[in-house]
Each structure stands twice: as structure tokens, then as C-alpha cells.
Rosetta silent file (secondary structure, phi, psi, omega in degrees, C-alpha in Angstrom):
SEQUENCE: MRAVATGGVRLAASDEGYKELSKVLSYEEVKARITDPVRTFEIALDIGIMGVLYHPRKYDWRIVPDPKDRWLLDLAFESRADYIVTRDRHFLDIESDLAELGFAVLTPPDLLHELAIESH
SCORE:     score description
SCORE:     0.000 S_00000001
   1 L     0.000  -27.205  179.438   -2.501   -7.669    9.638 S_00000001
   2 H   -62.808  -39.684 -178.928   -2.097   -8.066   13.444 S_00000001
   3 H   -67.220  -32.367  177.675   -0.920   -4.424   13.653 S_00000001
   4 H   -71.204  -48.127 -174.687   -3.991   -3.312   11.656 S_00000001
   5 H   -64.113  -35.104 -178.174   -6.351   -5.381   13.827 S_00000001
   6 L   -88.092   -2.309  179.542   -4.860   -4.058   17.100 S_00000001
   7 L    87.249    2.738  178.233   -4.891   -0.433   15.870 S_00000001
   8 L   -71.969  -20.957  178.576   -1.136   -0.046   15.656 S_00000001
   9 L  -136.456  135.182  173.156   -1.428    0.572   11.890 S_00000001
  10 L  -102.643  130.864 -172.306   -4.278    2.181   10.027 S_00000001
  11 L  -105.201  115.940  178.578   -4.727    0.703    6.589 S_00000001
  12 E   -96.041  134.545  179.857   -6.018    3.056    3.907 S_00000001
  13 E  -128.892  162.193  178.044   -7.753    1.469    0.905 S_00000001
  14 E  -153.226  162.425  179.054   -9.405    2.666   -2.234 S_00000001
  15 H   -59.569  -37.694  176.397  -11.223    1.373   -5.209 S_00000001
  16 H   -64.789  -36.760  178.024   -8.124    1.912   -7.310 S_00000001
  17 H   -63.814  -40.246  178.176   -6.078   -0.010   -4.689 S_00000001
  18 H   -64.748  -39.790  176.954   -8.493   -2.975   -4.866 S_00000001
  19 H   -58.678  -46.446 -179.975   -8.238   -2.909   -8.663 S_00000001
  20 H   -61.778  -41.223  178.002   -4.464   -2.946   -8.408 S_00000001
  21 H   -62.023  -45.583  175.649   -4.557   -5.856   -5.893 S_00000001
  22 H   -60.093  -43.252  179.023   -6.737   -7.876   -8.289 S_00000001
  23 H   -61.658  -46.632 -179.194   -4.471   -7.080  -11.209 S_00000001
  24 H   -66.658  -36.502  175.714   -1.322   -8.109   -9.364 S_00000001
  25 H   -66.380  -15.509 -179.549   -2.881  -11.300   -8.091 S_00000001
  26 L   -89.242  -12.067  179.230   -3.603  -12.247  -11.637 S_00000001
  27 L   -63.524  135.286  179.980    0.056  -12.069  -12.717 S_00000001
  28 H   -56.720  -43.190 -178.596    1.401  -15.550  -13.495 S_00000001
  29 H   -67.291  -29.058  173.384    4.567  -15.032  -11.478 S_00000001
  30 H   -74.399  -49.797  174.054    2.446  -14.001   -8.458 S_00000001
  31 H   -51.511  -39.278  177.827    0.023  -16.898   -8.879 S_00000001
  32 H   -63.611  -27.854 -179.803    2.935  -19.257   -8.978 S_00000001
  33 H   -88.021   -8.498  179.580    4.069  -18.011   -5.626 S_00000001
  34 L   -84.354  106.125 -178.926    0.700  -18.423   -3.869 S_00000001
  35 L   -92.971  -20.058 -177.667    1.053  -21.673   -2.026 S_00000001
  36 L  -131.274   88.147 -178.978   -1.966  -21.237    0.194 S_00000001
  37 H   -59.545  -31.575  178.048   -4.970  -19.742   -1.675 S_00000001
  38 H   -64.216  -45.975 -179.206   -7.144  -19.858    1.460 S_00000001
  39 H   -67.327  -36.430  176.152   -4.667  -17.693    3.363 S_00000001
  40 H   -61.848  -43.030  174.863   -4.366  -15.334    0.421 S_00000001
  41 H   -58.722  -44.268  178.539   -8.207  -14.984    0.504 S_00000001
  42 H   -60.957  -42.797  179.370   -8.135  -14.362    4.220 S_00000001
  43 H   -65.200  -44.015  177.780   -5.585  -11.619    3.853 S_00000001
  44 H   -60.597  -43.269  179.272   -7.553   -9.982    1.039 S_00000001
  45 H   -62.301  -42.123  178.659  -10.745  -10.205    3.188 S_00000001
  46 H   -60.758  -42.017  178.695   -8.860   -8.688    6.123 S_00000001
  47 H   -59.917  -44.901 -178.302   -7.737   -5.818    3.957 S_00000001
  48 H   -68.012  -36.259 -177.726  -11.324   -5.226    2.845 S_00000001
  49 H   -84.667  -41.350 -175.089  -12.782   -5.404    6.303 S_00000001
  50 H   -92.674  -15.649  179.123  -10.116   -3.619    8.326 S_00000001
  51 L   -76.090  148.351  177.210   -8.974   -1.049    5.772 S_00000001
  52 E   -89.416  118.812 -173.137  -10.497    2.393    5.845 S_00000001
  53 E   -85.151  127.028  177.795  -12.009    2.961    2.420 S_00000001
  54 E  -118.261  150.890  175.513  -11.301    6.308    0.812 S_00000001
  55 L  -122.556   76.825 -171.843  -12.544    7.675   -2.505 S_00000001
  56 L   -72.776  150.965  173.784   -9.783   10.247   -3.093 S_00000001
  57 L   -73.722  162.805 -179.442  -10.005   12.933   -5.755 S_00000001
  58 L   -96.147  126.517  179.147   -7.462   12.609   -8.480 S_00000001
  59 L  -108.424  164.047 -179.122   -4.590   15.002   -8.402 S_00000001
  60 L  -100.916   79.318 -178.420   -1.991   15.589  -11.102 S_00000001
  61 L   -82.203   86.092 -177.724    1.101   14.285   -9.368 S_00000001
  62 L   -69.065  -11.903  174.257    3.686   14.841  -12.013 S_00000001
  63 L   -62.159  -29.499 -178.324    6.253   13.680   -9.511 S_00000001
  64 L   -94.446  113.490 -172.029    5.113   10.110  -10.152 S_00000001
  65 L   -63.314  -27.711 -179.809    6.347    9.183  -13.611 S_00000001
  66 L  -101.434  114.302 -179.690    3.645    6.577  -14.413 S_00000001
  67 H   -55.407  -33.650 -179.067    0.154    8.108  -14.519 S_00000001
  68 H   -66.338  -17.713 -176.508   -1.353    4.697  -13.773 S_00000001
  69 H   -96.936   -5.355 -173.709    0.465    4.723  -10.367 S_00000001
  70 H   -67.732  -18.225  178.200   -0.699    8.200   -9.282 S_00000001
  71 H   -62.862  -28.783 -177.521   -3.758    6.758   -7.477 S_00000001
  72 H   -70.368  -40.138  176.053   -1.437    5.627   -4.681 S_00000001
  73 H   -71.345  -34.966  173.246   -0.287    9.142   -3.960 S_00000001
  74 H   -53.784  -47.089 -177.814   -3.856   10.352   -4.197 S_00000001
  75 H   -70.091  -40.328  177.691   -4.798    7.830   -1.538 S_00000001
  76 H   -62.469  -43.354  179.895   -1.813    8.634    0.661 S_00000001
  77 H   -63.031  -52.538 -178.938   -2.576   12.370    0.478 S_00000001
  78 H   -65.513  -31.489  179.837   -6.259   12.013    1.228 S_00000001
  79 H   -90.561   -3.855 -178.447   -5.758    9.553    4.078 S_00000001
  80 L    61.277   42.816 -174.650   -2.933   11.569    5.610 S_00000001
  81 L   -65.557  148.571  170.009   -0.727    8.479    5.436 S_00000001
  82 L   -91.668  -33.425 -174.906    2.683    8.301    7.120 S_00000001
  83 E  -124.985  144.382  163.961    3.910    5.461    4.868 S_00000001
  84 E  -111.242  115.842 -177.733    3.510    4.402    1.272 S_00000001
  85 E  -105.259  113.549 -173.425    4.251    0.675    1.371 S_00000001
  86 L  -157.986  161.171  166.896    5.226   -0.639   -2.053 S_00000001
  87 L  -107.076    3.992 -176.953    7.770   -2.485   -4.143 S_00000001
  88 L   -70.313  119.989 -179.803    7.140   -0.212   -7.082 S_00000001
  89 H   -57.303  -33.652  179.363   10.399    1.283   -8.337 S_00000001
  90 H   -55.119  -41.980  179.860    8.613    4.470   -9.377 S_00000001
  91 H   -78.599  -39.570 -179.367    7.986    5.300   -5.725 S_00000001
  92 H   -64.436  -35.181 -177.380   11.201    3.931   -4.353 S_00000001
  93 H   -72.698  -23.466 -179.217   13.166    6.021   -6.880 S_00000001
  94 L  -107.947   21.723 -175.291   11.393    9.268   -5.803 S_00000001
  95 H   -50.154  -45.919 -177.811   11.513    8.467   -2.058 S_00000001
  96 H   -62.889  -42.626  179.006   13.322   11.766   -1.183 S_00000001
  97 H   -62.615  -40.362 -179.107   10.719   13.816   -3.111 S_00000001
  98 H   -70.169  -33.896  177.310    7.884   12.021   -1.371 S_00000001
  99 H   -59.254  -35.850  178.479    9.570   12.563    1.997 S_00000001
 100 H   -64.724  -27.194  175.869    9.327   16.335    1.362 S_00000001
 101 H   -85.705   -5.625  176.503    5.512   15.751    1.087 S_00000001
 102 L   103.510    7.123 -178.988    5.544   13.931    4.373 S_00000001
 103 L  -110.260  127.612  173.309    5.455   10.301    3.170 S_00000001
 104 E   -91.503  138.297  179.402    8.052    7.701    3.980 S_00000001
 105 E  -102.282  120.567 -179.776    8.335    5.058    1.274 S_00000001
 106 E  -124.892  145.186  168.012    8.797    1.527    2.607 S_00000001
 107 L   -82.290  164.940  179.712    8.889   -1.882    1.087 S_00000001
 108 H   -56.955  -44.192  177.359    6.756   -4.500    2.925 S_00000001
 109 H   -60.355  -37.236  179.981    9.901   -6.001    4.671 S_00000001
 110 H   -66.006  -37.268  178.015   10.954   -2.514    5.726 S_00000001
 111 H   -67.509  -43.191  177.669    7.517   -1.860    7.231 S_00000001
 112 H   -58.496  -43.252  178.102    7.690   -5.170    9.141 S_00000001
 113 H   -62.262  -42.320  177.813   11.089   -4.158   10.462 S_00000001
 114 H   -60.106  -44.839 -176.161    9.739   -0.689   11.457 S_00000001
 115 H   -66.051  -38.410  179.497    6.783   -2.303   13.269 S_00000001
 116 H   -65.330  -40.221  179.255    9.165   -4.674   15.135 S_00000001
 117 H   -66.513  -42.364 -176.882   11.268   -1.729   16.318 S_00000001
 118 H   -66.969  -28.726 -179.453    8.172    0.220   17.475 S_00000001
 119 H   -77.925  -12.270  179.695    6.900   -2.753   19.478 S_00000001
 120 L   -89.789    0.000    0.000   10.002   -2.954   21.591 S_00000001
């Protein structure tokens, strides 16, 4: 979030992304890992405040096997993103195909590593 706050990273958000965040936060295995609900709320609030909200049109990305996940590529395309940051296997498995579209697919730890390299 520091990189977003200082302008080093532009965070693209969408209504579908907020729905996904709410859904994932309701998973029992995720709730069990949240040790500091206040910090979780602060991060969610930061995403809402500092993210640039997009309302992308829906495309038919047949490259993404799960139609329920296509919103992420819609958002990446409309926002002209450099990275898609996810742990979703659907995106990690098609990383090379997405690279041809101009998107690097990174897991959150990979993004943190990339940001650390860029700051040196």
C-alpha cells in the first residue's frame, strides 16, 4: 500500500473486484488467517480510497477458462495494467498467453519482490 500511496504503483479497482474481495474475505480458511481485523479493514479502506475505480466493459476472453474470472482481464485491459496480481491458478497457468497481451502475471510475493528491486 505504501507504493500505491507514493505513486509507485497505480491500483486499478472495479465493482467486480470489490465483490471478489468480499467473497474471498468470507471464506472460512481466509477468516481463520485474519489475526488483526482492524488492519484488514484499514487495507480494504486503502484499496477503496487509493484505487482508481474502473467500470470496464465485458469482453469475451476465452483465454481465461473460468468465465467468473474474466472480470480481472477486463479490468487489466481497460486500465492498461502492467501486472495482474493474483494467486488464481487460471491466470498463472496462462501467464505466457497473457504476456502476449502485455500483462505480466505475478503473485503478491512476486510483486513485493519486483517492487523491492525497483526501489534499489
